[in-house]
C-alpha positions as CSV (number, residue, x, y, z in Angstrom):
1,M,21.4,39.6,-9.6
2,R,22.6,41.5,-12.7
3,F,21.4,44.8,-14.0
4,L,21.6,46.9,-17.1
5,D,22.1,50.3,-15.7
6,N,23.4,53.8,-16.5
7,F,26.3,55.7,-15.0
8,S,24.3,58.5,-13.5
9,A,24.8,58.9,-9.8
10,G,22.1,61.5,-9.2
11,T,24.6,64.3,-8.4
12,R,22.6,67.0,-10.2
13,G,19.4,66.2,-8.5
14,A,20.9,65.9,-5.0
15,A,22.9,69.2,-5.4
16,S,19.8,71.0,-6.8
17,A,17.7,69.8,-3.9
18,E,20.0,71.6,-1.5
19,Y,19.7,74.9,-3.4
20,F,15.9,74.6,-3.6
21,L,15.8,74.0,0.1
22,A,18.0,77.1,0.7
23,A,15.7,79.1,-1.5
24,G,12.7,78.2,0.7
25,Y,11.1,75.4,-1.2
26,A,10.0,72.1,0.2
27,V,11.4,69.2,-1.7
28,I,10.0,65.7,-2.5
29,F,13.2,64.0,-3.5
30,L,12.2,61.1,-5.8
31,S,15.5,59.3,-6.4
32,R,17.0,56.0,-7.3
33,Q,17.8,53.9,-4.2
34,H,21.5,54.3,-3.2
35,S,22.1,57.2,-5.5
36,Q,23.4,60.6,-4.3
37,F,21.4,62.3,-1.5
38,P,21.3,65.9,-0.5
39,Y,24.1,66.9,1.9
40,T,25.4,63.4,2.4
41,R,26.5,63.4,-1.2
42,R,29.6,65.5,-0.1
43,Y,31.0,62.4,1.6
44,S,30.9,59.7,-1.0
45,H,32.1,56.3,-0.1
46,T,34.8,56.5,-2.9
47,T,35.9,60.1,-3.5
48,N,35.6,61.6,0.0
49,P,34.9,58.8,2.4
50,F,33.1,59.8,5.5
51,F,35.3,57.7,7.8
52,D,38.3,59.7,6.6
53,I,37.1,62.8,8.5
54,L,36.6,60.9,11.7
55,Q,39.1,60.1,14.4
56,E,39.0,57.5,17.2
57,P,39.6,58.6,20.8
58,E,43.2,58.6,21.9
59,S,42.4,58.2,25.6
60,S,42.1,54.8,27.3
61,D,39.7,55.9,30.1
62,G,36.8,54.0,28.6
63,V,35.0,57.0,27.1
64,Q,33.1,56.0,24.0
65,E,33.2,58.9,21.5
66,V,34.1,59.6,17.9
67,R,35.3,63.0,16.9
68,V,35.5,64.9,13.6
69,Q,39.0,65.9,12.7
70,E,39.5,69.5,13.7
71,H,40.4,70.7,10.2
72,Q,37.2,69.2,8.8
73,V,34.7,70.8,11.2
74,G,34.4,74.0,9.3
75,T,33.4,72.1,6.2
76,L,31.1,69.6,7.8
77,L,29.2,71.8,10.3
78,P,27.3,74.1,7.8
79,V,26.3,71.0,5.8
80,L,25.1,69.2,9.0
81,H,23.1,72.3,10.1
82,A,21.4,72.7,6.7
83,Y,20.5,69.0,6.7
84,H,19.0,69.1,10.2
85,R,17.1,72.3,9.4
86,A,15.5,70.7,6.3
87,R,14.6,67.5,8.0
88,Q,13.3,69.1,11.3
89,A,11.2,71.6,9.3
90,G,9.7,68.7,7.3
91,C,10.9,70.3,4.1
92,L,12.8,67.3,2.7
93,L,10.8,64.1,1.9
94,P,12.9,61.3,0.4
95,V,11.0,58.9,-1.9
96,P,13.3,56.0,-3.2
97,F,12.7,53.8,-6.2
98,V,14.6,51.0,-7.9
99,T,13.0,50.2,-11.3
100,V,11.7,52.6,-14.0
101,V,8.2,51.2,-13.5
102,E,8.3,52.2,-9.8
103,Y,9.6,55.7,-10.9
104,L,6.7,56.2,-13.3
105,F,4.2,55.0,-10.7
106,L,5.5,57.2,-8.0
107,L,5.9,60.2,-10.3
108,R,2.2,60.0,-11.1
109,G,1.1,59.7,-7.5
110,I,3.3,62.5,-6.3
111,S,2.2,64.8,-9.2
112,E,-1.5,64.2,-8.5
113,A,-1.0,64.8,-4.8
114,M,0.6,68.1,-5.6
115,Q,-2.3,69.4,-7.8
116,P,-3.8,71.5,-4.9
117,L,-0.6,73.6,-5.0
118,G,-1.5,74.9,-8.4
119,R,1.2,77.2,-9.8
120,N,3.2,77.1,-6.6
121,A,4.3,73.6,-7.6
122,M,7.4,72.9,-9.6
123,H,8.5,69.7,-11.3
124,Y,12.3,69.5,-11.7
125,L,12.8,66.3,-13.7
126,A,16.5,65.7,-13.3
127,A,16.3,61.9,-13.0
128,A,18.3,60.2,-15.7
129,V,15.6,57.7,-16.6
130,S,16.5,54.9,-19.0
131,D,15.2,55.3,-22.6
132,F,14.7,51.5,-22.8
133,F,13.7,48.8,-20.4
134,I,12.5,45.2,-20.2
135,P,8.8,45.0,-19.3
136,L,8.1,42.9,-16.2
137,D,6.1,40.3,-18.1
138,D,9.2,39.7,-20.3
139,M,11.6,39.1,-17.5
140,S,12.9,35.7,-16.6
141,E,11.5,34.3,-13.4
142,H,14.7,32.5,-12.5
143,K,18.5,33.1,-13.0
144,I,19.5,33.0,-16.6
145,Q,22.0,30.2,-17.1
146,S,25.3,30.9,-18.8
147,G,25.4,27.4,-20.3
148,D,22.4,28.3,-22.5
149,G,24.7,30.1,-25.0
150,A,24.5,33.7,-26.2
151,L,22.1,36.0,-24.5
152,H,19.8,38.1,-26.7
153,L,17.7,40.8,-25.1
154,T,14.9,42.9,-26.6
155,L,14.4,46.3,-24.9
156,E,11.2,48.2,-25.2
157,P,11.0,52.1,-25.2
158,V,10.1,53.5,-21.8
159,P,6.7,55.2,-22.0
160,K,7.0,59.0,-22.5
161,V,5.0,60.4,-19.6
162,L,6.0,64.0,-19.8
163,G,2.8,64.8,-21.9
164,D,0.7,63.0,-19.3
165,L,2.3,65.0,-16.5
166,V,1.8,68.3,-18.2
167,Q,-1.7,67.7,-19.4
168,D,-3.3,65.5,-16.7
169,W,-1.2,64.8,-13.6
170,A,0.0,68.3,-12.8
171,P,-1.5,70.8,-15.3
172,A,-0.8,73.9,-13.3
173,S,2.8,73.0,-12.2
174,Y,5.9,74.7,-13.5
175,V,7.6,71.9,-15.3
176,I,11.3,71.6,-16.2
177,S,12.8,68.7,-18.1
178,F,16.4,67.9,-19.1
179,K,18.0,67.2,-22.4
180,L,21.4,65.5,-22.3
181,E,23.3,65.1,-25.6
182,T,26.8,64.2,-26.8
183,D,26.6,66.6,-29.7
184,Q,26.3,70.3,-28.6
185,K,24.6,71.2,-31.9
186,L,21.6,69.0,-31.1
187,I,20.8,70.5,-27.7
188,V,18.8,73.6,-28.6
189,P,16.8,72.1,-31.6
190,K,15.8,69.0,-29.5
191,A,14.9,71.2,-26.5
192,E,12.7,73.3,-28.7
193,K,11.1,70.2,-30.1
194,S,10.4,68.9,-26.6
195,L,8.7,72.2,-25.6
196,E,6.6,72.2,-28.7
197,R,5.6,68.6,-28.3
198,Y,4.8,68.6,-24.6
199,G,3.9,72.2,-23.8
200,H,5.8,72.6,-20.6
201,Q,7.8,75.6,-19.4
202,L,11.5,75.0,-19.7
203,V,14.2,72.6,-20.8
204,I,17.7,72.5,-19.4
205,G,20.1,71.3,-22.1
206,N,23.5,70.0,-21.4
207,E,26.3,68.3,-23.2
208,L,27.8,65.2,-21.6
209,S,31.4,66.3,-21.4
210,T,30.6,69.9,-20.0
211,R,27.5,69.2,-17.9
212,K,29.2,70.2,-14.7
213,T,30.2,73.6,-15.9
214,E,27.7,74.6,-18.7
215,V,24.0,74.3,-19.4
216,T,21.5,76.0,-21.6
217,L,18.0,77.1,-20.5
218,V,15.5,76.9,-23.4
219,E,12.0,78.3,-22.9
220,R,9.1,79.8,-24.9
221,A,9.3,83.5,-25.8
222,S,6.3,85.9,-25.7
223,D,6.3,86.1,-29.5
224,G,5.8,82.4,-29.9
225,G,9.4,81.6,-30.5
226,Y,12.1,80.4,-28.1
227,T,14.8,82.0,-26.0
228,T,18.0,80.4,-24.9
229,T,20.0,81.4,-21.8
230,P,23.5,79.9,-21.4
231,L,24.8,79.4,-17.9
232,R,28.5,78.8,-17.5
233,I,31.0,78.6,-14.6
234,P,34.8,78.1,-14.8
235,A,36.1,74.6,-14.0
236,D,37.7,76.0,-10.8
237,A,34.7,78.1,-9.7
238,P,34.1,78.1,-5.9
239,H,30.4,77.1,-6.4
240,E,28.5,74.5,-8.3
241,I,26.5,75.3,-11.5
242,E,23.4,73.9,-9.8
243,Q,23.4,77.0,-7.6
244,D,23.1,79.2,-10.7
245,I,20.5,76.9,-12.2
246,I,18.3,77.0,-9.2
247,T,18.6,80.8,-8.8
248,A,17.5,81.2,-12.5
249,L,14.6,78.8,-12.0
250,T,13.2,80.2,-8.8
251,D,13.3,83.7,-10.3
252,R,11.4,82.4,-13.3
253,H,8.9,80.5,-11.2
254,A,8.2,83.5,-9.0
255,R,7.5,85.6,-12.1
256,W,5.3,82.9,-13.6
257,I,3.2,82.7,-10.4
258,H,2.9,86.5,-10.3
259,A,1.8,86.6,-13.9
260,S,-1.3,84.5,-13.1
261,S,-2.5,86.7,-10.3
């Protein structure tokens, strides 16, 4: 099997889920199969392999046990505690998908199931969904043979469902979308255009090369215009920028809920 794919590993969504859970939210984690997952993301199979923090028993008395290296316990234990708290409390529900069609189908089902939550619900749309795809009806049933010569593919635009989500699937939810650009100057204008077109609450804009240390929150102002709030951390900051993002969002969400009462 061969795929056209993007390079996103789901790091922002996985990190954000941890901070939402720490803030008292329950999280339905809709994510691409095999992408980064909350808590376990810290032990990637390439950059920080989990097996590297383990050690085999040195004794030969037949005891079957595997231990965590002593200098790694202080790092692993808080992560392990947080993971178990979330799962045992029933606050973290993983929902995997593979194709963009599955994602759209699941997003609609989850959104409609969340409608009874009203304004207490939040949609944090961090998934890096492809802009183009090959519809199922256009896919080859069998393996494409290399001997057939050059391969020409026609990709169709992925349906824009943000408007459906805001208007029909979850009309009372606090909705945050993302805008990733390679040109910093385009972020705010395109974020404002998205807010105007779809009518949701907030856009998080980020530039590709600085996305791990800098984002811009764009939202509607009371006078009908727009406000921008930059969030930045140093490259050597002791915390992730997702922590600041979730702190800002949960504060805004709480004020938004209170404003309706």
